[in-house]
N, C-alpha and C positions, 0 to 999 in steps of 0.2 A: 594697499590693502595690509589691515594690521594682524598679524598672525599670534596668538598668543599659544607661546609655546610649554608655560609655565606648570598648566596642567599634565605636562606627559615628559619632555627633555627637561633636564637643569642644567644652567652654566656655572662653570667654575674655574675660572683663569686664575692665577700666583697674581697676588695684589688683589684681588676684587673680593675677598672672601666676605669682607665686613661690608658691602653696599648695599645698602636695602634695596627690596626688588623695586619699588614704587621710584626710586632715581633712577635708572637706565632704562632708556628706550633704544633699540638695535636696528640697524637695518645689514640685509642681507644685499649687498651690492653685485649683479655680474658681469662681468669685463672678460670677454671670450672663456677663456680656461678658466681663470681665478674670479675668486667673492672675495669682499672687503667686507671684515664687520667694523662699523663704524659708528660715531655717538647717533642721537634721536636727531640731532639737528640738522644728520645730512640724509639727503634724499630726493629722488627723481624716479620718473616712470622704469626705470628697468631694478630698479630696489622696493624689496619690502620690508615693512618692517615687524620687530619679534619684541616680547616684551624681556628682560630681566627674569630670571627666574632665583632660587636659590641656592641654586649649584653649575659648574658646568660641565661635569664630569660627562654624563650622557653625551653634551654637542663632543669632547675631545673623543669620546668612542666613535663618533661618527665622522668624525676627518683624521687624514691621513697629515699627518706635517711632512708635505712635501715639497709645495711653494709658496711664495707669499702670500699673505694676507693681512693686511693694516688692521691693528686692534688700536683704537685711541682711545684714549680715555674722556669719559663727559664731562663737558665743564659743570654740570652738577657736581662731578666728584673732586673735578681741580678746586672750585672753591669751598669745599669740607677739608681742602691740605690733604687729601689722600695722595698725591701725586701730581708734579707739574710738571715732569716730562713725558713723550708720548713713548710709547712700546711698539715695536711690530714684533709679531711670531709668524712666524712662517709654517702657513699650514695650506694643503690641498681639500678643497672637499671631494669626497668620492663619488665617483663618474656619476653615477646614479644616481645622489641627490641634486648632483647639477641639473639632470637632466627632468626629476621632476619639478627644481625650481625656476626651471627657466620655463616650464610648462605654466607657472604662478604669472610671470612677467611680463612674455609675449602673448601668451595664448587667452589671456584669461575673457571669458565670452561678455556681453553685454547680457543681463537676464531680463527679459521682457515678461515672463509667464512664469510662474509656480510650478514647478514640475512634482506630481507626486510621487511620492516614496514606495518603491518594491523591493520586497527582499529576494535577493541573489545569492546562489549557489557558486562559490568560486574556488575554482582548482589550479596549484601552483607546481612549478617546479621544487622541489623541496633543496637540489642543490645550487638553487639558484639566488639561492637568501644571501645577499654582499654581508661578507664576514663583519662589519659596523654593527649590525644588530645582536644582542647577544640573546635573543630568541625569535623563531619566526613569528608570533603576535608580533613585537615592535615593527618588524618588518612589515604588516598586514596594517595596522594603524598608522606610518609614516606612508605607506603608500596610497591608503585611503586618503589622508587628510592630503597629499598632492592631488587625488583624479578628485576630489568635490572643490580644492579650491580654483581649480583646472577648469572643471567644467559648470558648475553654482555660483564659483564665489565665496562658498563658504569655507572659513581660516580656522573656526572655533572644533575641538570638542565635544560632540553631543553628549548629553549626561550619561553615563555609565560608558561611555566610549564606541565605538563604532561597531565592534564586534557581538555576533549574537551567540553562534559557534565557533570553537575552531576545530579543525578535524585533524589526527596523526594516525589512526589505525588504518581506515580504510581506501585514502592519501592526503597529503598537506594541504590547507586549504581551511576555509572559512565562510561563514554567513553572515550576511550583513544586509543593512535594509538603508540605499540610497535611490539615487534620482536614475530613471534610466539614461541619462546623459553623463550622469558619472560612471555608469556601468561602460557606457562605450569607450569610455576615458581610462578605465581601469583594465577594460581587455585589453589595451593596446602598450600596458606596463610589462616589458623587461621580464621576464619570468613567471607570467600570468597565463594561464594554460586556457580557460574557459570562466566564463563569468555565465551562469545557467540565470533567469526568471525559476523562482520558485512555485509549485502549483500546490495545492489544498485539494488534500484526498477524505477519505468519509469510508466510515469502517462496513464492511462487505457483511452485510448480514445475512443412546444407552444400550442403545443393541449394535451398535458398529462394529465392534472388534467380533462378536458372534457370528456379523452376517460377513465380515471378512477372512472369517478361519482363521481368528487371533484367540483362541477359547485356552482360558489360565489351568483348565485339566488337563490338558493335553501336556505332559512332559517332555515329548518329544519335537513339540512343535517348535515357530518360528520366538514365541516371546519365550518361551524357557531357555531355549535357546541364548538368548541376550542377557539371560536374569530378568528379561520384561524392562529391558531400558536404563538399569542401575546407572551403570557409566553414563548416560548420556546428558548434557545439559540441552536442556531445550529454553531458546530465547522464544517470549511471547511478545511480539512489538502491537501494543492494542491499547483498548484504554484504562489497563492498568489490572488490578487484581486482588479480590476479597481474600485479606487472609484469615486462617481459624475456619474455612469450611472444612467438612470431610474429605473433600475432593483432594485437599493436601496437608492431610495428616501424615508427618514421618514416622511412624508407628517402622518398626522394624528394619529401617533405614540405616545404612555405615555411615559414615563423614563423605564428604562430599568431595567429589573427585579431587585430587593434589594440584592439577590442573588449572582448576577456578581458583582468578584472581577478582572477580565480584563484590562487590557491596550492597549494604543494605539500607539503604535511605531512608531515615525517618520523615517524620511531616505529621500533618494534622491527619488522623483516623488510622497514623501510618507507626506506631512506635518500633523502635528498634527491634523489639521482641516479636515483631510478625514473623520474619524468615524463621526458619528452622531448617533441617534436612532437608526436605522436600523443598521446599519456596527456597532455597538458597541467597535469592539476589535480585534486590528491587530498585529500578531508579524511576528516575519522572525527567519528559525533558518541554517544557514549555516556553522558554525562552522565543523562536520563534511566535509561539500562536501570540505571546504578545507582545511580540515586538509591531508585528500587524495589528489586531485585535485590540490593543490596550488594556490594563492590568487586568487580570482573571477577576471575574468578582465570587471572592473565598468565601462568599452564604451559598451558592450553588457547587461551586466545584469545587474540591482540594488540594492545595498544594503538596501534593506525594503522589507516591505510588497506588493508594486506593483507589478502586476502581469505584466509582458513582454513575458509570452506565449500565457496565452486567456483562458488556458485548467480550472485554477484555477476559473477565472469569470463566464464561460459557466456554469459550476457544480455548484457554488454558487446561478446562479440566477434560475436556474433550482429548485434548494432544496427550497430556500425562497426568489426570486424574487419577486416583488410588482408586482400590474396589470401595463401594461405598453399596450396603444394602442395610434396609431395605429403601427401594429410590422408586419412585413415581412423579409423578405429576397430574394434579388436579383425582388421582383416580387413577390414571393410564400408566399404559408400559412398567407395569411393577417389575420389579426385579432387582438386578445387579448392576449398577452405572459402572464405569471405568474409561477411562480416555484408551489412545492407542500404546502407549509405553508406559504402564503403571507406577513402574520405579524409576521412571527418569524423573531427574530434576528439574526445576522452574525457576527462571528469572527473568522475571515481569520487567518490562521496558513500556512506560507511560507516554505516548506520545499523541493522545488523541483526545480532545477537548471538544466543548462545545460546540465552538464554530469549526472542528475538522480537524483532519492531523496535514501538519504543514513539514513538508520536503525539510527546513533546516533540521525540523526536532528528529524525523524519522532518520536523518543521516545521524546525525547524534548521537540516537539509537543502536544503528548499528557499529558505527566508531569504536560503543564503547562494548556491545554483544562482541566486536573481535576483542580488544584489550582483553575482555572478562574471562575470555575461553570458553565459548559458547560453542556446542558442534553444531546444533540445528538453530535456524532461525524460521519463525512462525509468523506470518503476519497475513490476515483476512480485510487488507485494506487496497480502494482500488480508487482508481482516476482515470486520464485520460490519456490513449496512449498517443507518446510523440517517439521523436528519434531516438535510441537508445540513451546518447549522450547527453538527452537535455532530461532523461527520466533516472530522478534520485531513487527511486527504487530498483532500478538495475544498475546504476552507478555503483550503490552500495554492495548489490548482491555480487554482481563483476567482483569485487576486492572481495568479498565474505568470502566467495568457492576458491580463491586464489589461495585463501589461508586454510582451506578444506573444508569450510563451512557448507553445508547442505542449506539451502533457502528454497522453501514451499512459502507461496502465495495463491488466493485464490483466483477464479478466472473472472468472478465480479458477479453482479446480479442483474446485468444489463437483457439478458434473454427475452423472449427466443429468438430476437435477430439475428442475420449473421452477421459478423465481421464485431463484434461487439465486444469480444473477451479483454482483457486489460492483463498486466502485469505479463506481457508476452517474452522477455527475453529470452535465448534459448539457455539461459545458467538457473533459469529462476525453473521448478517445479510447480505448473503452471495446472491448478486444481479446478474443475469440474465439480456443482454438485449434482448427485441421483439420489436415485429412491433404495431403499431398502427393502426387505420382504415383511415388511410390519405397516399397518394403517388404523387409520382411527375414523371408521365410518359414521356419519351424519346425516342419514338419506332425508330428503325432501318427502312428504307421503302429500300428496294433492286432494282434493275434493272430489274428484272423478276417480279416483283408486288407486292413483299410478304412485307408482314409487320410485324417485331419482337421485342418482348416488352425489352424494357430498361429503366434505371429512371436516372434523371438529376434534379439538380437545376442550370444551366446556366442561367445566366441574361445577357448576352451581346449581339450584332447583329446578331441574325439569318441567315444560309444560306436562298440564294433565295427562293424564295416560288416555288413552281413548278418545280424546277433544278435538277438534279441527276450531282450529282459529280465523277471523279475518283475513284474506290475504289482498295486501294492495302493491302495487308500485308505484314509488313517490313520485316519478317521473311523467307520470300521467295521470294518475289520484286527482280528481279535478280537488282543488281546497288544498290538497298535499305540502302544496310548496309551489318555487316558480317555475320548475318545468326538471331544464340543466340542472343546476345546483343541486336540486332535490334527487334528482336521479340519483346522485352518486354519494348523495346524504352527508354533505359536507356543511361545517357547523353553522346552525341556526339556520338551517333553509329548511326544516320539516314543520308543519302546521300541526301540534299536538293534538288539535280537535277531529283532524283526520286519521291519523295514524293510531290513535290512543289506542290499546287491547288488540292490534293487530300484530301482527306478522310482516314488516318490509320487507320487500325486494332490491335491495341495495344495488348501481354498477360499480364495478370497483374501479381506481384510481384518483387521483388528485393527491388522497389524504390517503392516512393508512387504515390497513383492513380492521385494525381494533378500534381505531380512532373515529369509524362510522356504527360498528357498534354502540360505543359509547354516545355518541349522537343521537341513536333510536332510543336510545334507554331514557334519554335526558328527554324524550318526545313525548314519553307514556307507552310505547310499543311494548309486545310481551318476546319479541321475538327477531330475528333476520337472515333473511338469504342474501349471500354475497356471489355477485354473478361475475365470471370473467366475461371479459370483451374480448371482440374479435384478437385483437393482439396475444392478447395471454393465454387464448387455445383454452386448452383440456386443462393442464397442471395445474394441482391446487394444492395448499398451503393449510395445515391445519391449524389454525389459533387460538388462543387462552382468550375467549370472548369475556364480555361483561354482563351477558345475558345470553339465555339460548339462540344461538349462532349455529351457520353453517357455510359453507362454500364452497360452489356447482361450477362446471365449468363452464365455455359458451355455448354450447349448445342445448344444455342444460339448462343456462339460463333463457336462453330464445324459447324453449318449451313452456318454462313457465311466466313468461309473457304474455303468450299466447294464449295459456288458459286464462290469464287476468283480463286480456282484450276481449275474448269473446265470452266471460262471463255474463249472467244477467241477473236481474233483483231477483227472478225464480230460483236460478241458477248461480248465487252469488261465490268469486272465488272463498276459497278455503284451504289452510294444508297445516300441518304440523311437523316438527322436524324429531327423527327417532337417532337417538343417541344408541351408538354400539358397542362402544369402548373400545378396546384393542383386540386389531386383529393381524394375527401372523401368519408366515407362510402364502404373503400376498405374490402373484406372479404374471407378466415377468418383473424382474428386477435384478441388477438397475436400470432403471429409467431415466433420463434426463430432467432435470428440476425444471419447468416452463422460465424461470426463473434465472438460471445457470446460464452465461455469456456464453456463445458459439465463436466458433472462428468462421473462415480460415484465422490465419495471423497477419492481421492487418499492416505489421510492421516489417516483418521476412516471412512472406508466404511458402517459402520454402522449410517453413519447420511448420508443422500443423501445430497449432495448439486450439483449445487446451491439452495437457498432459495427460492428462488421465480424468476418472470421474470417483469422488470420494463418497461416502455417505454425507446428505448436506440437508437432504428432505424429510421432514419429520422428527429429526435431532430435537428428542424435549430439550428445552431453554439451552438451546445453541444454535449456532449459523453454521454457513456452509464451512467447512474444514476440512485439514489434511495435515496431518504427520504422516506420511506415508511411509510401508517397509522402508524404504530408505533412511528414516528416519532411526529405526530399529539396528537395520544389517549393517549401515555407514559403509554400503558400497559406492565407489564413485565411479561416474561414467569416464570412457577411451576416448580421450578427441583424438588420439595422432594421426586413427584413417582421417580426417578431416582434414588435419591442417594438411598432411600429403600431396592428399586430391583436390585442395585448394579451393572446396566451396561448400557449402552449408548440407546440400543433400545428401552428401557424405557422411554424414555423424552418425554416429549408430544408434539410430533413432528408432523406437519400435512403430512408428509411421512413417508414409510415405507421401511426398507431397510434390507433385510435378508442375513447375509456373511455364506457360510459354505463352509468347508474346506472336498474337495474329496480325500479320503486319497487310493481312491480304494475298500474299502471295501462295504458290500452291506447294510450296514447300511440306515436309516432311515434318512433324514434333515428332522429336523421339527422345527418349531420356534413359538412364539407369541407374540402380540404388544396388549396392552391396552393402550386407548386413551382416553379423556376426552375433549368433547367440548360444547359448550355454545350457545343457539339459542340468536340471537341479533335479531332477528324478531319482529315483533308486533305481540305478542300474541301467543295461542296455535296454533300447527302445527305438521305435521307430516313427518318426512325425511323418505326415502327409498333408499337403497344401491341395487350399479348395481357394480358388479365385470370383469373388464377386465382380463385375465388371462395372467400371463407373460409363454410364452412358458418354457411346461417342469416343470410346477409347477400349485399346485393347492391352492386354496386362497378362504378361508370361512370366513363369518363375524357372527357374533353373538350379539344382535340381527339383522335381516335384518329391521328392523323401530324402531325409534327411534323416539318416542310421546312426544311433550313438552308440556305442560299446558299451562307455561307463558312463557313471553319474562326473560333472564337472566336465565332460568333453565340451567343445567348443569346434562348431561345424560354419561353416558361409554357406549364401546363395546369393544369386542374382536376379535384381527385377528390374522388367523394361517393361515400359511405359509409354505408346502412341497414340497419338490424339488426331482426329478426324479433323481436316481444317471446316470450320463451323462456322453460319452465317455470318455476313458480314457486323459487327456489332458498333455503335455508337462509339466514338474518340473516349477513353479514359475508362469503358468499362470493362467489368469481367465478370466471367460465366464460372462457375464452381460445381462438377458431378465429383461423387464420391462410392466410392468401394470397398471391398476390403480384401484380404489374405488372412485365412485363416490355417496353423497347423494343429494336426489333432493326433494322437496316439489311441484314439480309442476310449481313454478316460481322462487325459484331458487338451483344452483346447485355448491355444493362446491368437487372438484375434488383431490384427495392425488393417488401423485405417489407411486408405488411398484416397488422395484428393486431387485433382487436376483441373488445375485454375490455367482461364486460357483469357490472357488482359489483351486490350485493344490499346495502342499508344492513343498518349494525346492528342499527337500530329501525326 
């Protein structure tokens, strides 16, 4: 098997410096613990042929001179008169290299089919690097070459080498694109701790500070106390950022914190001058994306930190945007727009591209963020839930947390079903999306006089005042389309003759909400009503549509369909849409957005997720987000109690999750939790407990009152949970019941959710 080391290792031995590359071929031949380097004329099934390269210095570094290894001159060299006698140089190859080459010689498999390549994240023991390698990268490359030769018979370095990214701040390791067989071979290499397949993720797609009580006018409040986050550096791991926006102006900001070590990487659409005292750093990571998807189309995407999607720019401005006035979207929500920490510094790490956000790139961004000196990492990127050691975000966040960095991640948009939450690691602040006390009503008025609620932020020409338009449901209207596709208003599904000049009712699903509006507009309709399905429920999202349109809940959708179905030629179905602008003071608020992912935690049910809800519905020009109060206060959680107790239930979490196994016995299912709370109010106060019992369980609190004598005082309490034996469940099933514990002093209320989960074993 021919192995060309010329692209990596050079050879140089005294007396052979001037011999041309093409004149030498060597064989590595194994005999027990010894190895012989002999001319190319020699070789058998225990030898590996390698080509002569320009120098031998690297080979010398890779070998320790301890035992005999015969080095014979080639007959080609003899014929040129460059030495007639043989030389013996005593050398012993390092045990590490012997074991790797041994794999080449005796375990080279026969390849009957070509395996597809995948990207893997590899974690190593940094201290296990053999001293023969000057850097970890040399060790990685050599190990990869050995593993590919052993598993796949590939003995040449690929163009550009094996390595996609190397990691050193989070952990020591690298990412690479190899076959599953090579990955299995690599996993058995000494010093290699884990070989994990890469996952591809996608982004989870102005009144928030005021709603949360973070007022710029309150000079004694939390924002003022922290100087509006001026010493914080927030890393936004997303689709990049758009420099020059007013939200990223640096007026009145001092120099970046002295601990900052990051860079402003320039590229197309992002000159070096794009950074300032607000946007202090920007990087992009595309090697993982391109390793899987091929070289990016630079007519569509930019090889730079510049945002061509918009998601990263919006999440960055929500996290730490400066005060912008006047601000509005299509005339809605006029006022002052600002992020949660207006003076915090921003560092943008672009990892999301057209094909998604690749784990190898996400880890590279985490690795750089830790080395750069950020305080907070924010990412609104979701994916499937896997064990923590297979989850790149969980692994990266754990290392970041160890470095004192707070990590906030979106819970995902998989709601409203249960067990849909993502980013569930205990060391990540998992944030769901909730509403604010602001709404954008756009009601539907039917021809029978009934007015039904809807929402929209359409800002174009309105429908004619006082006029009712013909109303059709494309899913059943004769000639309107093919039924199913037309009911969803999919591309090309609508018959223009059947919908022209009418308002069209479309079902939600398959294509995006705004894409449906474009389909309806192109078909010649004058408006659209977008109706939720049963699974979507009553949660509404106000969109910027391309024609007069509104969104309605599932119940209202059924009412409209029934109205259309019962219409006659004498009393045809008609409607209009009434756009009512911005409405404040909406209650109740917050309410969980229908799309926001729900718990409980599918990976660690003892720890409830999401951790909290932040404004994420009807945040104009933004997606679900949070840089919660921790990003401003920088106060860390104390996990020492959990380590002493030995289980997750006694982490000082604000929630309670009791998990029991139902094995059919009559034994009592009971557990308890100990929590410590701090009085952050002014002076002495007494809080009293109120419990909402989960169905089928009994919850008691000891003591029922907490009397604080001063601000900052800590007190502890005990919560006992007892669950009744429930009806027998099918193997592998579970049931979840929820309740709450609320502490109140008459002015303030602190509510903690309680979840009781009973699981039936699989057998």
